[in-house]
PDB file of N, CA, C and O in Angstrom:
ATOM      1  N   LEU A   1     179.301-156.022 -79.514  1.00  0.00           N
ATOM      2  CA  LEU A   1     178.285-155.614 -78.499  1.00  0.00           C
ATOM      3  C   LEU A   1     176.914-156.214 -78.847  1.00  0.00           C
ATOM      4  O   LEU A   1     176.121-156.440 -77.934  1.00  0.00           O
ATOM      5  N   ARG A   2     176.619-156.465 -80.037  1.00  0.00           N
ATOM      6  CA  ARG A   2     175.305-157.071 -80.425  1.00  0.00           C
ATOM      7  C   ARG A   2     175.160-158.392 -79.749  1.00  0.00           C
ATOM      8  O   ARG A   2     174.110-158.636 -79.155  1.00  0.00           O
ATOM      9  N   GLU A   3     176.100-159.238 -79.791  1.00  0.00           N
ATOM     10  CA  GLU A   3     176.002-160.580 -79.239  1.00  0.00           C
ATOM     11  C   GLU A   3     176.009-160.490 -77.672  1.00  0.00           C
ATOM     12  O   GLU A   3     175.233-161.164 -76.995  1.00  0.00           O
ATOM     13  N   GLU A   4     176.847-159.697 -77.176  1.00  0.00           N
ATOM     14  CA  GLU A   4     176.970-159.617 -75.648  1.00  0.00           C
ATOM     15  C   GLU A   4     175.819-158.888 -75.020  1.00  0.00           C
ATOM     16  O   GLU A   4     175.274-159.372 -74.029  1.00  0.00           O
ATOM     17  N   CYS A   5     175.435-157.800 -75.517  1.00  0.00           N
ATOM     18  CA  CYS A   5     174.507-156.924 -74.821  1.00  0.00           C
ATOM     19  C   CYS A   5     173.258-156.534 -75.672  1.00  0.00           C
ATOM     20  O   CYS A   5     172.384-155.808 -75.196  1.00  0.00           O
ATOM     21  N   GLY A   6     173.195-157.013 -76.895  1.00  0.00           N
ATOM     22  CA  GLY A   6     172.012-156.679 -77.715  1.00  0.00           C
ATOM     23  C   GLY A   6     172.026-155.244 -78.171  1.00  0.00           C
ATOM     24  O   GLY A   6     170.981-154.666 -78.469  1.00  0.00           O
ATOM     25  N   VAL A   7     173.230-154.657 -78.227  1.00  0.00           N
ATOM     26  CA  VAL A   7     173.374-153.232 -78.631  1.00  0.00           C
ATOM     27  C   VAL A   7     173.868-153.259 -80.049  1.00  0.00           C
ATOM     28  O   VAL A   7     174.787-154.010 -80.378  1.00  0.00           O
ATOM     29  N   SER A   8     173.262-152.439 -80.907  1.00  0.00           N
ATOM     30  CA  SER A   8     173.744-152.325 -82.301  1.00  0.00           C
ATOM     31  C   SER A   8     173.983-150.878 -82.637  1.00  0.00           C
ATOM     32  O   SER A   8     173.290-150.011 -82.105  1.00  0.00           O
ATOM     33  N   GLY A   9     174.934-150.577 -83.496  1.00  0.00           N
ATOM     34  CA  GLY A   9     175.329-149.239 -83.826  1.00  0.00           C
ATOM     35  C   GLY A   9     174.602-148.804 -85.060  1.00  0.00           C
ATOM     36  O   GLY A   9     174.069-149.630 -85.800  1.00  0.00           O
ATOM     37  N   TRP A  10     174.574-147.515 -85.291  1.00  0.00           N
ATOM     38  CA  TRP A  10     174.006-146.960 -86.531  1.00  0.00           C
ATOM     39  C   TRP A  10     175.135-146.151 -87.303  1.00  0.00           C
ATOM     40  O   TRP A  10     176.010-145.537 -86.693  1.00  0.00           O
ATOM     41  N   THR A  11     175.061-146.191 -88.580  1.00  0.00           N
ATOM     42  CA  THR A  11     176.032-145.395 -89.327  1.00  0.00           C
ATOM     43  C   THR A  11     175.132-144.530 -90.237  1.00  0.00           C
ATOM     44  O   THR A  11     174.175-144.970 -90.874  1.00  0.00           O
ATOM     45  N   LEU A  12     175.561-143.220 -90.221  1.00  0.00           N
ATOM     46  CA  LEU A  12     174.764-142.269 -91.141  1.00  0.00           C
ATOM     47  C   LEU A  12     175.717-141.268 -91.796  1.00  0.00           C
ATOM     48  O   LEU A  12     176.760-140.928 -91.238  1.00  0.00           O
ATOM     49  N   LEU A  13     175.351-140.820 -92.947  1.00  0.00           N
ATOM     50  CA  LEU A  13     176.084-139.698 -93.541  1.00  0.00           C
ATOM     51  C   LEU A  13     175.349-138.447 -93.364  1.00  0.00           C
ATOM     52  O   LEU A  13     174.150-138.365 -93.630  1.00  0.00           O
ATOM     53  N   GLN A  14     176.060-137.447 -92.911  1.00  0.00           N
ATOM     54  CA  GLN A  14     175.398-136.165 -92.681  1.00  0.00           C
ATOM     55  C   GLN A  14     175.944-135.201 -93.799  1.00  0.00           C
ATOM     56  O   GLN A  14     177.133-135.053 -94.078  1.00  0.00           O
ATOM     57  N   PHE A  15     174.887-134.577 -94.384  1.00  0.00           N
ATOM     58  CA  PHE A  15     175.281-133.588 -95.539  1.00  0.00           C
ATOM     59  C   PHE A  15     175.101-132.125 -95.000  1.00  0.00           C
ATOM     60  O   PHE A  15     174.596-131.837 -93.915  1.00  0.00           O
ATOM     61  N   LEU A  16     175.582-131.270 -95.908  1.00  0.00           N
ATOM     62  CA  LEU A  16     175.351-129.827 -95.665  1.00  0.00           C
ATOM     63  C   LEU A  16     173.941-129.511 -95.255  1.00  0.00           C
ATOM     64  O   LEU A  16     173.007-129.913 -95.950  1.00  0.00           O
ATOM     65  N   GLY A  17     173.731-128.795 -94.133  1.00  0.00           N
ATOM     66  CA  GLY A  17     172.406-128.445 -93.652  1.00  0.00           C
ATOM     67  C   GLY A  17     171.733-129.531 -92.863  1.00  0.00           C
ATOM     68  O   GLY A  17     170.622-129.293 -92.389  1.00  0.00           O
ATOM     69  N   ASP A  18     172.301-130.706 -92.677  1.00  0.00           N
ATOM     70  CA  ASP A  18     171.656-131.736 -91.888  1.00  0.00           C
ATOM     71  C   ASP A  18     172.087-131.514 -90.377  1.00  0.00           C
ATOM     72  O   ASP A  18     173.191-131.072 -90.058  1.00  0.00           O
ATOM     73  N   ALA A  19     171.154-131.850 -89.543  1.00  0.00           N
ATOM     74  CA  ALA A  19     171.368-131.847 -88.049  1.00  0.00           C
ATOM     75  C   ALA A  19     171.136-133.195 -87.495  1.00  0.00           C
ATOM     76  O   ALA A  19     170.172-133.848 -87.893  1.00  0.00           O
ATOM     77  N   VAL A  20     171.962-133.669 -86.590  1.00  0.00           N
ATOM     78  CA  VAL A  20     171.808-134.952 -85.948  1.00  0.00           C
ATOM     79  C   VAL A  20     171.546-134.673 -84.443  1.00  0.00           C
ATOM     80  O   VAL A  20     172.283-133.925 -83.800  1.00  0.00           O
ATOM     81  N   LEU A  21     170.461-135.305 -83.901  1.00  0.00           N
ATOM     82  CA  LEU A  21     170.161-135.157 -82.457  1.00  0.00           C
ATOM     83  C   LEU A  21     170.640-136.463 -81.794  1.00  0.00           C
ATOM     84  O   LEU A  21     170.151-137.521 -82.190  1.00  0.00           O
ATOM     85  N   VAL A  22     171.462-136.464 -80.918  1.00  0.00           N
ATOM     86  CA  VAL A  22     171.937-137.615 -80.223  1.00  0.00           C
ATOM     87  C   VAL A  22     171.286-137.560 -78.781  1.00  0.00           C
ATOM     88  O   VAL A  22     171.571-136.602 -78.064  1.00  0.00           O
ATOM     89  N   PRO A  23     170.441-138.522 -78.331  1.00  0.00           N
ATOM     90  CA  PRO A  23     169.827-138.420 -77.060  1.00  0.00           C
ATOM     91  C   PRO A  23     170.801-138.241 -75.921  1.00  0.00           C
ATOM     92  O   PRO A  23     171.920-138.751 -75.963  1.00  0.00           O
ATOM     93  N   THR A  24     170.379-137.518 -74.906  1.00  0.00           N
ATOM     94  CA  THR A  24     171.202-137.377 -73.714  1.00  0.00           C
ATOM     95  C   THR A  24     171.639-138.721 -73.174  1.00  0.00           C
ATOM     96  O   THR A  24     170.860-139.666 -73.042  1.00  0.00           O
ATOM     97  N   GLY A  25     172.865-138.757 -72.883  1.00  0.00           N
ATOM     98  CA  GLY A  25     173.444-139.997 -72.250  1.00  0.00           C
ATOM     99  C   GLY A  25     173.851-141.081 -73.207  1.00  0.00           C
ATOM    100  O   GLY A  25     174.441-142.087 -72.813  1.00  0.00           O
ATOM    101  N   ALA A  26     173.503-140.854 -74.588  1.00  0.00           N
ATOM    102  CA  ALA A  26     173.793-141.911 -75.520  1.00  0.00           C
ATOM    103  C   ALA A  26     175.271-141.880 -76.024  1.00  0.00           C
ATOM    104  O   ALA A  26     175.682-140.899 -76.646  1.00  0.00           O
ATOM    105  N   PRO A  27     176.021-142.889 -75.772  1.00  0.00           N
ATOM    106  CA  PRO A  27     177.346-142.842 -76.272  1.00  0.00           C
ATOM    107  C   PRO A  27     177.434-142.757 -77.776  1.00  0.00           C
ATOM    108  O   PRO A  27     176.602-143.349 -78.463  1.00  0.00           O
ATOM    109  N   HIS A  28     178.393-142.056 -78.313  1.00  0.00           N
ATOM    110  CA  HIS A  28     178.430-141.900 -79.767  1.00  0.00           C
ATOM    111  C   HIS A  28     179.884-141.573 -80.214  1.00  0.00           C
ATOM    112  O   HIS A  28     180.705-141.217 -79.368  1.00  0.00           O
ATOM    113  N   GLN A  29     180.190-141.676 -81.417  1.00  0.00           N
ATOM    114  CA  GLN A  29     181.454-141.317 -81.973  1.00  0.00           C
ATOM    115  C   GLN A  29     181.289-140.736 -83.290  1.00  0.00           C
ATOM    116  O   GLN A  29     180.322-141.057 -83.981  1.00  0.00           O
ATOM    117  N   VAL A  30     182.202-139.863 -83.709  1.00  0.00           N
ATOM    118  CA  VAL A  30     182.025-139.164 -85.005  1.00  0.00           C
ATOM    119  C   VAL A  30     183.333-139.325 -85.796  1.00  0.00           C
ATOM    120  O   VAL A  30     184.417-139.164 -85.234  1.00  0.00           O
ATOM    121  N   GLN A  31     183.235-139.645 -87.106  1.00  0.00           N
ATOM    122  CA  GLN A  31     184.306-139.727 -87.915  1.00  0.00           C
ATOM    123  C   GLN A  31     184.020-138.720 -89.065  1.00  0.00           C
ATOM    124  O   GLN A  31     182.997-138.843 -89.738  1.00  0.00           O
ATOM    125  N   THR A  32     184.863-137.783 -89.281  1.00  0.00           N
ATOM    126  CA  THR A  32     184.701-136.810 -90.395  1.00  0.00           C
ATOM    127  C   THR A  32     185.374-137.309 -91.615  1.00  0.00           C
ATOM    128  O   THR A  32     186.503-137.795 -91.548  1.00  0.00           O
ATOM    129  N   LEU A  33     184.701-137.203 -92.762  1.00  0.00           N
ATOM    130  CA  LEU A  33     185.357-137.649 -93.945  1.00  0.00           C
ATOM    131  C   LEU A  33     186.031-136.499 -94.705  1.00  0.00           C
ATOM    132  O   LEU A  33     186.847-136.726 -95.599  1.00  0.00           O
ATOM    133  N   THR A  34     185.677-135.268 -94.336  1.00  0.00           N
ATOM    134  CA  THR A  34     186.320-134.028 -95.008  1.00  0.00           C
ATOM    135  C   THR A  34     186.544-133.011 -93.856  1.00  0.00           C
ATOM    136  O   THR A  34     186.161-133.258 -92.713  1.00  0.00           O
ATOM    137  N   GLY A  35     187.144-131.920 -94.176  1.00  0.00           N
ATOM    138  CA  GLY A  35     187.262-130.851 -93.232  1.00  0.00           C
ATOM    139  C   GLY A  35     185.919-130.405 -92.720  1.00  0.00           C
ATOM    140  O   GLY A  35     184.997-130.383 -93.535  1.00  0.00           O
ATOM    141  N   THR A  36     185.714-130.086 -91.617  1.00  0.00           N
ATOM    142  CA  THR A  36     184.330-129.847 -91.026  1.00  0.00           C
ATOM    143  C   THR A  36     184.397-128.856 -89.858  1.00  0.00           C
ATOM    144  O   THR A  36     185.408-128.722 -89.169  1.00  0.00           O
ATOM    145  N   ILE A  37     183.269-128.174 -89.678  1.00  0.00           N
ATOM    146  CA  ILE A  37     183.134-127.392 -88.494  1.00  0.00           C
ATOM    147  C   ILE A  37     182.008-127.983 -87.746  1.00  0.00           C
ATOM    148  O   ILE A  37     180.942-128.188 -88.326  1.00  0.00           O
ATOM    149  N   SER A  38     182.174-128.279 -86.462  1.00  0.00           N
ATOM    150  CA  SER A  38     181.180-128.903 -85.624  1.00  0.00           C
ATOM    151  C   SER A  38     180.636-127.921 -84.592  1.00  0.00           C
ATOM    152  O   SER A  38     181.386-127.303 -83.838  1.00  0.00           O
ATOM    153  N   VAL A  39     179.292-127.795 -84.580  1.00  0.00           N
ATOM    154  CA  VAL A  39     178.619-127.048 -83.537  1.00  0.00           C
ATOM    155  C   VAL A  39     177.963-127.936 -82.628  1.00  0.00           C
ATOM    156  O   VAL A  39     177.163-128.764 -83.063  1.00  0.00           O
ATOM    157  N   GLU A  40     178.224-127.847 -81.400  1.00  0.00           N
ATOM    158  CA  GLU A  40     177.634-128.781 -80.484  1.00  0.00           C
ATOM    159  C   GLU A  40     177.000-128.127 -79.252  1.00  0.00           C
ATOM    160  O   GLU A  40     177.569-127.206 -78.666  1.00  0.00           O
ATOM    161  N   GLN A  41     175.772-128.632 -78.855  1.00  0.00           N
ATOM    162  CA  GLN A  41     175.163-128.118 -77.786  1.00  0.00           C
ATOM    163  C   GLN A  41     174.865-129.209 -76.673  1.00  0.00           C
ATOM    164  O   GLN A  41     174.085-130.139 -76.874  1.00  0.00           O
ATOM    165  N   ARG A  42     175.484-129.038 -75.595  1.00  0.00           N
ATOM    166  CA  ARG A  42     175.270-130.061 -74.522  1.00  0.00           C
ATOM    167  C   ARG A  42     173.944-129.810 -73.793  1.00  0.00           C
ATOM    168  O   ARG A  42     173.632-128.665 -73.467  1.00  0.00           O
ATOM    169  N   PHE A  43     173.215-130.792 -73.552  1.00  0.00           N
ATOM    170  CA  PHE A  43     171.922-130.572 -72.882  1.00  0.00           C
ATOM    171  C   PHE A  43     171.925-131.606 -71.641  1.00  0.00           C
ATOM    172  O   PHE A  43     172.285-132.779 -71.739  1.00  0.00           O
ATOM    173  N   LEU A  44     171.509-131.047 -70.571  1.00  0.00           N
ATOM    174  CA  LEU A  44     171.372-131.833 -69.344  1.00  0.00           C
ATOM    175  C   LEU A  44     169.884-131.951 -69.057  1.00  0.00           C
ATOM    176  O   LEU A  44     169.236-130.967 -68.702  1.00  0.00           O
ATOM    177  N   SER A  45     169.352-133.137 -69.207  1.00  0.00           N
ATOM    178  CA  SER A  45     167.922-133.303 -69.031  1.00  0.00           C
ATOM    179  C   SER A  45     167.609-133.234 -67.511  1.00  0.00           C
ATOM    180  O   SER A  45     168.507-133.449 -66.697  1.00  0.00           O
ATOM    181  N   PRO A  46     166.352-132.938 -67.125  1.00  0.00           N
ATOM    182  CA  PRO A  46     166.047-132.933 -65.699  1.00  0.00           C
ATOM    183  C   PRO A  46     166.239-134.261 -65.016  1.00  0.00           C
ATOM    184  O   PRO A  46     166.622-134.321 -63.847  1.00  0.00           O
ATOM    185  N   GLU A  47     165.962-135.376 -65.776  1.00  0.00           N
ATOM    186  CA  GLU A  47     166.210-136.681 -65.151  1.00  0.00           C
ATOM    187  C   GLU A  47     167.593-136.967 -64.818  1.00  0.00           C
ATOM    188  O   GLU A  47     167.907-137.541 -63.776  1.00  0.00           O
ATOM    189  N   SER A  48     168.527-136.522 -65.802  1.00  0.00           N
ATOM    190  CA  SER A  48     169.978-136.732 -65.501  1.00  0.00           C
ATOM    191  C   SER A  48     170.472-135.780 -64.420  1.00  0.00           C
ATOM    192  O   SER A  48     171.348-136.114 -63.622  1.00  0.00           O
ATOM    193  N   ALA A  49     169.917-134.647 -64.414  1.00  0.00           N
ATOM    194  CA  ALA A  49     170.279-133.655 -63.248  1.00  0.00           C
ATOM    195  C   ALA A  49     169.911-134.196 -61.944  1.00  0.00           C
ATOM    196  O   ALA A  49     170.710-134.129 -61.010  1.00  0.00           O
ATOM    197  N   ALA A  50     168.718-134.744 -61.809  1.00  0.00           N
ATOM    198  CA  ALA A  50     168.281-135.329 -60.528  1.00  0.00           C
ATOM    199  C   ALA A  50     169.191-136.470 -60.182  1.00  0.00           C
ATOM    200  O   ALA A  50     169.612-136.556 -59.028  1.00  0.00           O
ATOM    201  N   ARG A  51     169.523-137.341 -61.078  1.00  0.00           N
ATOM    202  CA  ARG A  51     170.364-138.470 -60.769  1.00  0.00           C
ATOM    203  C   ARG A  51     171.741-138.062 -60.362  1.00  0.00           C
ATOM    204  O   ARG A  51     172.315-138.654 -59.448  1.00  0.00           O
ATOM    205  N   LEU A  52     172.303-137.049 -61.024  1.00  0.00           N
ATOM    206  CA  LEU A  52     173.596-136.514 -60.648  1.00  0.00           C
ATOM    207  C   LEU A  52     173.521-135.924 -59.251  1.00  0.00           C
ATOM    208  O   LEU A  52     174.401-136.167 -58.425  1.00  0.00           O
ATOM    209  N   ARG A  53     172.551-135.204 -58.998  1.00  0.00           N
ATOM    210  CA  ARG A  53     172.339-134.586 -57.692  1.00  0.00           C
ATOM    211  C   ARG A  53     172.288-135.643 -56.571  1.00  0.00           C
ATOM    212  O   ARG A  53     172.949-135.512 -55.540  1.00  0.00           O
ATOM    213  N   ASP A  54     171.533-136.627 -56.793  1.00  0.00           N
ATOM    214  CA  ASP A  54     171.432-137.723 -55.801  1.00  0.00           C
ATOM    215  C   ASP A  54     172.678-138.469 -55.477  1.00  0.00           C
ATOM    216  O   ASP A  54     172.884-138.918 -54.349  1.00  0.00           O
ATOM    217  N   HIS A  55     173.579-138.613 -56.553  1.00  0.00           N
ATOM    218  CA  HIS A  55     174.762-139.330 -56.383  1.00  0.00           C
ATOM    219  C   HIS A  55     176.037-138.466 -55.894  1.00  0.00           C
ATOM    220  O   HIS A  55     177.091-138.976 -55.515  1.00  0.00           O
ATOM    221  N   SER A  56     175.781-137.084 -55.960  1.00  0.00           N
ATOM    222  CA  SER A  56     176.913-136.246 -55.618  1.00  0.00           C
ATOM    223  C   SER A  56     177.133-136.009 -54.075  1.00  0.00           C
ATOM    224  O   SER A  56     178.110-135.394 -53.648  1.00  0.00           O
ATOM    225  N   ASN A  57     176.210-136.509 -53.321  1.00  0.00           N
ATOM    226  CA  ASN A  57     176.276-136.261 -51.890  1.00  0.00           C
ATOM    227  C   ASN A  57     177.558-136.948 -51.243  1.00  0.00           C
ATOM    228  O   ASN A  57     178.043-136.452 -50.226  1.00  0.00           O
ATOM    229  N   HIS A  58     178.079-138.018 -51.788  1.00  0.00           N
ATOM    230  CA  HIS A  58     179.226-138.696 -51.213  1.00  0.00           C
ATOM    231  C   HIS A  58     180.466-138.535 -52.145  1.00  0.00           C
ATOM    232  O   HIS A  58     181.289-139.447 -52.232  1.00  0.00           O
ATOM    233  N   LEU A  59     180.590-137.430 -52.806  1.00  0.00           N
ATOM    234  CA  LEU A  59     181.695-137.164 -53.619  1.00  0.00           C
ATOM    235  C   LEU A  59     182.494-135.907 -53.150  1.00  0.00           C
ATOM    236  O   LEU A  59     181.967-135.115 -52.369  1.00  0.00           O
ATOM    237  N   PRO A  60     183.710-135.726 -53.602  1.00  0.00           N
ATOM    238  CA  PRO A  60     184.537-134.640 -53.164  1.00  0.00           C
ATOM    239  C   PRO A  60     184.004-133.238 -53.628  1.00  0.00           C
ATOM    240  O   PRO A  60     182.916-133.094 -54.187  1.00  0.00           O
ATOM    241  N   SER A  61     184.854-132.247 -53.348  1.00  0.00           N
ATOM    242  CA  SER A  61     184.434-130.772 -53.539  1.00  0.00           C
ATOM    243  C   SER A  61     183.955-130.535 -54.903  1.00  0.00           C
ATOM    244  O   SER A  61     182.973-129.809 -55.061  1.00  0.00           O
ATOM    245  N   ALA A  62     184.572-131.095 -55.952  1.00  0.00           N
ATOM    246  CA  ALA A  62     184.090-130.855 -57.325  1.00  0.00           C
ATOM    247  C   ALA A  62     182.612-131.150 -57.465  1.00  0.00           C
ATOM    248  O   ALA A  62     181.865-130.436 -58.133  1.00  0.00           O
ATOM    249  N   ALA A  63     182.203-132.274 -56.783  1.00  0.00           N
ATOM    250  CA  ALA A  63     180.859-132.669 -56.866  1.00  0.00           C
ATOM    251  C   ALA A  63     179.930-131.697 -56.116  1.00  0.00           C
ATOM    252  O   ALA A  63     178.768-131.548 -56.493  1.00  0.00           O
ATOM    253  N   ARG A  64     180.427-131.040 -55.065  1.00  0.00           N
ATOM    254  CA  ARG A  64     179.633-130.139 -54.287  1.00  0.00           C
ATOM    255  C   ARG A  64     179.437-128.909 -55.255  1.00  0.00           C
ATOM    256  O   ARG A  64     178.345-128.341 -55.244  1.00  0.00           O
ATOM    257  N   GLN A  65     180.336-128.515 -56.004  1.00  0.00           N
ATOM    258  CA  GLN A  65     180.231-127.359 -56.901  1.00  0.00           C
ATOM    259  C   GLN A  65     179.171-127.738 -57.983  1.00  0.00           C
ATOM    260  O   GLN A  65     178.347-126.920 -58.394  1.00  0.00           O
ATOM    261  N   LEU A  66     179.245-129.042 -58.422  1.00  0.00           N
ATOM    262  CA  LEU A  66     178.193-129.462 -59.467  1.00  0.00           C
ATOM    263  C   LEU A  66     176.846-129.468 -58.806  1.00  0.00           C
ATOM    264  O   LEU A  66     175.841-129.147 -59.441  1.00  0.00           O
ATOM    265  N   HIS A  67     176.801-129.828 -57.534  1.00  0.00           N
ATOM    266  CA  HIS A  67     175.547-129.845 -56.784  1.00  0.00           C
ATOM    267  C   HIS A  67     174.944-128.375 -56.745  1.00  0.00           C
ATOM    268  O   HIS A  67     173.744-128.184 -56.940  1.00  0.00           O
ATOM    269  N   GLY A  68     175.783-127.413 -56.500  1.00  0.00           N
ATOM    270  CA  GLY A  68     175.335-125.994 -56.455  1.00  0.00           C
ATOM    271  C   GLY A  68     174.899-125.555 -57.884  1.00  0.00           C
ATOM    272  O   GLY A  68     173.934-124.808 -58.044  1.00  0.00           O
ATOM    273  N   GLN A  69     175.569-125.996 -58.819  1.00  0.00           N
ATOM    274  CA  GLN A  69     175.115-125.571 -60.257  1.00  0.00           C
ATOM    275  C   GLN A  69     173.757-126.275 -60.613  1.00  0.00           C
ATOM    276  O   GLN A  69     172.873-125.700 -61.248  1.00  0.00           O
ATOM    277  N   LEU A  70     173.665-127.491 -60.182  1.00  0.00           N
ATOM    278  CA  LEU A  70     172.295-128.162 -60.407  1.00  0.00           C
ATOM    279  C   LEU A  70     171.187-127.505 -59.667  1.00  0.00           C
ATOM    280  O   LEU A  70     170.082-127.346 -60.187  1.00  0.00           O
ATOM    281  N   ASP A  71     171.485-127.101 -58.394  1.00  0.00           N
ATOM    282  CA  ASP A  71     170.442-126.426 -57.607  1.00  0.00           C
ATOM    283  C   ASP A  71     170.033-125.097 -58.359  1.00  0.00           C
ATOM    284  O   ASP A  71     168.854-124.757 -58.457  1.00  0.00           O
ATOM    285  N   HIS A  72     171.020-124.410 -58.851  1.00  0.00           N
ATOM    286  CA  HIS A  72     170.747-123.161 -59.592  1.00  0.00           C
ATOM    287  C   HIS A  72     169.906-123.422 -60.834  1.00  0.00           C
ATOM    288  O   HIS A  72     168.921-122.722 -61.072  1.00  0.00           O
ATOM    289  N   MET A  73     170.309-124.489 -61.684  1.00  0.00           N
ATOM    290  CA  MET A  73     169.652-124.784 -62.808  1.00  0.00           C
ATOM    291  C   MET A  73     168.189-125.200 -62.582  1.00  0.00           C
ATOM    292  O   MET A  73     167.307-124.819 -63.351  1.00  0.00           O
ATOM    293  N   ILE A  74     167.939-125.983 -61.522  1.00  0.00           N
ATOM    294  CA  ILE A  74     166.610-126.480 -61.169  1.00  0.00           C
ATOM    295  C   ILE A  74     165.750-125.211 -60.684  1.00  0.00           C
ATOM    296  O   ILE A  74     164.574-125.077 -61.020  1.00  0.00           O
ATOM    297  N   PHE A  75     166.400-124.329 -59.901  1.00  0.00           N
ATOM    298  CA  PHE A  75     165.706-123.165 -59.546  1.00  0.00           C
ATOM    299  C   PHE A  75     165.292-122.266 -60.658  1.00  0.00           C
ATOM    300  O   PHE A  75     164.191-121.716 -60.670  1.00  0.00           O
ATOM    301  N   SER A  76     166.180-122.125 -61.584  1.00  0.00           N
ATOM    302  CA  SER A  76     165.878-121.248 -62.788  1.00  0.00           C
ATOM    303  C   SER A  76     164.812-121.834 -63.637  1.00  0.00           C
ATOM    304  O   SER A  76     163.974-121.088 -64.143  1.00  0.00           O
ATOM    305  N   ALA A  77     164.779-123.194 -63.842  1.00  0.00           N
ATOM    306  CA  ALA A  77     163.726-123.779 -64.609  1.00  0.00           C
ATOM    307  C   ALA A  77     162.387-123.674 -63.990  1.00  0.00           C
ATOM    308  O   ALA A  77     161.409-123.424 -64.694  1.00  0.00           O
ATOM    309  N   VAL A  78     162.282-123.864 -62.621  1.00  0.00           N
ATOM    310  CA  VAL A  78     161.065-123.627 -61.931  1.00  0.00           C
ATOM    311  C   VAL A  78     160.546-122.243 -61.988  1.00  0.00           C
ATOM    312  O   VAL A  78     159.365-122.005 -62.241  1.00  0.00           O
ATOM    313  N   ARG A  79     161.510-121.251 -61.731  1.00  0.00           N
ATOM    314  CA  ARG A  79     161.126-119.923 -61.849  1.00  0.00           C
ATOM    315  C   ARG A  79     160.560-119.508 -63.203  1.00  0.00           C
ATOM    316  O   ARG A  79     159.600-118.741 -63.279  1.00  0.00           O
ATOM    317  N   GLU A  80     161.192-120.046 -64.311  1.00  0.00           N
ATOM    318  CA  GLU A  80     160.732-119.769 -65.665  1.00  0.00           C
ATOM    319  C   GLU A  80     159.345-120.448 -65.917  1.00  0.00           C
ATOM    320  O   GLU A  80     158.464-119.882 -66.564  1.00  0.00           O
ATOM    321  N   ALA A  81     159.211-121.602 -65.411  1.00  0.00           N
ATOM    322  CA  ALA A  81     157.834-122.342 -65.558  1.00  0.00           C
ATOM    323  C   ALA A  81     156.789-121.565 -64.787  1.00  0.00           C
ATOM    324  O   ALA A  81     155.684-121.385 -65.298  1.00  0.00           O
ATOM    325  N   VAL A  82     157.069-121.111 -63.623  1.00  0.00           N
ATOM    326  CA  VAL A  82     156.015-120.292 -62.864  1.00  0.00           C
ATOM    327  C   VAL A  82     155.692-118.952 -63.642  1.00  0.00           C
ATOM    328  O   VAL A  82     154.549-118.495 -63.667  1.00  0.00           O
ATOM    329  N   GLU A  83     156.744-118.363 -64.262  1.00  0.00           N
ATOM    330  CA  GLU A  83     156.457-117.093 -65.044  1.00  0.00           C
ATOM    331  C   GLU A  83     155.566-117.405 -66.154  1.00  0.00           C
ATOM    332  O   GLU A  83     154.653-116.620 -66.410  1.00  0.00           O
ATOM    333  N   VAL A  84     155.743-118.541 -66.889  1.00  0.00           N
ATOM    334  CA  VAL A  84     154.885-118.953 -68.014  1.00  0.00           C
ATOM    335  C   VAL A  84     153.516-119.198 -67.512  1.00  0.00           C
ATOM    336  O   VAL A  84     152.564-118.753 -68.154  1.00  0.00           O
ATOM    337  N   LEU A  85     153.335-119.862 -66.429  1.00  0.00           N
ATOM    338  CA  LEU A  85     152.026-120.213 -65.911  1.00  0.00           C
ATOM    339  C   LEU A  85     151.337-118.857 -65.483  1.00  0.00           C
ATOM    340  O   LEU A  85     150.143-118.705 -65.741  1.00  0.00           O
ATOM    341  N   ARG A  86     152.001-117.939 -64.884  1.00  0.00           N
ATOM    342  CA  ARG A  86     151.434-116.673 -64.504  1.00  0.00           C
ATOM    343  C   ARG A  86     150.880-115.928 -65.744  1.00  0.00           C
ATOM    344  O   ARG A  86     149.876-115.222 -65.655  1.00  0.00           O
ATOM    345  N   GLY A  87     151.555-116.101 -66.895  1.00  0.00           N
ATOM    346  CA  GLY A  87     151.110-115.399 -68.131  1.00  0.00           C
ATOM    347  C   GLY A  87     149.848-116.085 -68.737  1.00  0.00           C
ATOM    348  O   GLY A  87     149.204-115.519 -69.621  1.00  0.00           O
ATOM    349  N   CYS A  88     149.500-117.321 -68.250  1.00  0.00           N
ATOM    350  CA  CYS A  88     148.392-118.003 -68.823  1.00  0.00           C
ATOM    351  C   CYS A  88     147.033-117.617 -68.138  1.00  0.00           C
ATOM    352  O   CYS A  88     146.015-118.245 -68.427  1.00  0.00           O
ATOM    353  N   LYS A  89     147.013-116.627 -67.268  1.00  0.00           N
ATOM    354  CA  LYS A  89     145.742-116.270 -66.570  1.00  0.00           C
ATOM    355  C   LYS A  89     144.768-115.706 -67.465  1.00  0.00           C
ATOM    356  O   LYS A  89     143.666-115.360 -67.039  1.00  0.00           O
TER     357      LYS A  89
END
């Protein structure tokens, strides 16, 4: 990939207590060297949500369901932001 697209990979060792943040949309793979427990939190950024919403208009019913979930997520985020701003008076 480095020669074709200018993309290079990273290798890192994660130890007890370490956390790794992988940016939204970044492809990644994990290889465990020992038995492990993985805790993962998926995050959908506002930019990704808007892009998904824009592209979901010409997709089947599953996309319409996603569209509704995104609408709810955006509404909830705006409501929370307004509540924070009201508290700043």
